C-alpha positions, 0 to 999 in steps of 0.5 A: 500500500502506498503511504505517500505518492508524489506526482510531478511536484513543482515549487519555485521561490520567485523566478528560482525553480526549486523542485521540478517534476518530482515523482516517487512513492513510499510504500508502507514499512519502506525506508527511503533515503534522499541524498544529494548536494546542498541546495538540491531541493531535498528539504523543500520537498519535505517541507511541501509534504509537511505543509510548511511550504505550498506547492506550485503544481503537481499532486501529493497524496498522504495515506490516501488523502489528497494533500494537493492536486493541480486544477487549471494549472494551479495547485489546489489544497483541500479543506482545513479538516483534511489538512489536519487529518494529514498533519496527524498522519505524519511526523517531522524531525528537524536537524536543529531539534526545535525543543521548547527550552522552558519545558522539561523533556517530559513536558516537551513530549506530552504537550502535543498529545494533550493539546492535539490528540486530546489524550488524558495526562495519564495516557500521554505520560505513559506513552512518553515514558515508554518512548523515553525508555526506547530512546535510552533517556528514562533518567532525563524525563525531568531534565531541560533541553539545555542540560542535554547533549545534542544527541540526547536532544535529538532523541527527545525530538524523535520521541516527541514526533513518535508520541503523536503516533504518525504513520510516516516519519520524516527526518531532515538531516537529523545528524547534521548538527551533531559531532560524529560520536553523537551521530551514532546515537541517532543512527542507532535509533533510526535503525531500530525504527526501521526494524520495527517497519516504521515508514520513513523518509530520511534526508541525509548526508550519511552515505554509509547509513543510507546504503545500510538502512534504506530500501530505496535511495533517491538522488536529487540535484538541481531540483530534480530526481536524477536517479532512484533505486535500491541502495545496490543500484544507486551506490553499486551500479550507478546509471547517472554520471551526475550521481557518480560525480556526487558519490566520488566527491563525497567519498573523497572528503 
């Protein structure tokens, strides 16, 4: 079952096209890694799917709900209730954590379930407690973000996203703000989620990780999808010279 379908998506900022004719699908339980140089449109793609940017054209369907479609050459969005339903089906983990600094770890995680899902405090705390155990952060429930390492903050932000029980989880460069030692903590968490068959789309610069954890890899450059396929196809049997150049440069750094 396709959890996400993107067809002919386009987006420009003024006269500058950022996404052009982007098409791909994500099936239930699939892990997609999106790679490519800075400025290739990867983050804008995630922002369009997560309603943080509006598309100019094309179609996006999330869990069989239409997020955007094109009519008479213009992007058309559904009613507010449908947009809210879609928002509840997806979670986004940012590269810079975005935790509330004045709230404890526990408060950060239960805030949205209480306000958005209207859960009881008992239910929200129980879910958060279990998520903190999975993130190996049980002892940090009462700590504040400033008291945590970057890796711990990012694990809290992953727990916060999971607390809303999304059907698809998106990661926008989840390790780019971390040093190599802390990066390993986050990649371990994502590996565990992949084993649990969590549907995920991960924008990443970690090539070895993308090759290991992804079911499919999408290489973007200049706002277009240059190549997509299994990790073996993209990394081991590259069809595009542009992809080869990128991977050569990346491995030589």
